[in-house]
Steps between C-alpha positions, in 0.01 A plus 500: 500500500237567769580455867345203677316750723468873446307732730429843353382803701284286729261677737270342759298654780268354758274787591723786609800269545728539196700176511673504160597838357637440153708184533733414213687170500657272240581134574712321243458134409691253717596753768410542866359836602447577868251772584629637827323734738354546843158396623221692327717605206274329245704186423212252529264725306755524219541122489122450487490723192767290332281190517176683426340469844456877510420747225680835503335840497733580211815364342598167342635160600657322202575127520716403203374817330130434568307753710314290756313797646261467203442126538217316672377145550668231295747740340624607842512137617714418195760758606485392864606151393840656429541564875583292803454644848691426820301642789638659816428207734509239218116479522494121481177312565546352848262211435683392184825309467797649319406298194144633505619859555744500210260309276213740565567731198547197273165355601335837442656580162633175349203266485680302229759360742476158659564451871833337418604800288398739777713309751798509264472875446462566873808289579696687231407843640574394858840371391561836333471667842709226662215316672479123479266250660271758657192444282298332776586750773267779612608867525501483882774235479732729302739775604437857392762478227358172370151651483640787293657246263173313465336835427752563222451149359127570481565841343707353216306177443328648193833628362429874526719764340481732802514422873381756755622478860304679772734584794665154481729541803257661745509335840786263418819448697834593333586144393158440344513846338831409334343176377203687349733752335691215338169341393409816308842510331490129414148525355606782270809311385332160458175615340598827333197668656457871549465569871344792686547513877333748733690543822618728778791262573805694384748215547296259290427764238868569438574128483240394242434811287626577153301823530364686800207739489442709811137596554428799724163670540369335185793588272816323387763738634806288418549210258784309345768245593533456879824696531354791302201516733734481797662821374163679465487857629128478583478576874247226586692235302820602678331484840337164425822340377711654775302294754651188338837606363576710804529184706649263240 
């Protein structure tokens, strides 16, 4: 049975900057994989390859066994419909209400739905992330954690198989960070989605991950269950993790 996502010997350079240097990664269906690494390690570039926003210099990205590096146009759009994306700062439209933000993908891709059906689906997805009665509020009226939850509701409104999270806890206080961590866990359990999180937040990574993949200088240098990665002998992984576990 193919993995939900499989990255095989992926290389990507921008001019003389070799960002990905033969990345190999396997993400199984219904699991949460956290790609951990420092700034400039290539995490965002790897995620952009997973959704087909970048094409590699060489290598493959398989989504449910299909190599998307060969796809273009409508065929690539078809595969992208399998994804939902939660952006770093939620990326909500400030001039739109919560209802309008969450409904945006439905109005773009589900022209068959009535306004009443759209409202019902939006309410259902908001309830899934434990938000009620916020449809008429604007993003500026919400806390940081609530904006993240609205972002997740929008990401799953089309019932994707895979949800990508881009640095979901960046800039959040510890209480809100814990809330976002729980949101990721709850979404996996309630929806059965496959989740990929890119992060440099070690505490969050060890809380939400079924699998960790540590990216360093464009290569996965440690991968596996969190405790296995914690025992890695790679010097940079040990140094990176020591900054967290050394004080906890």
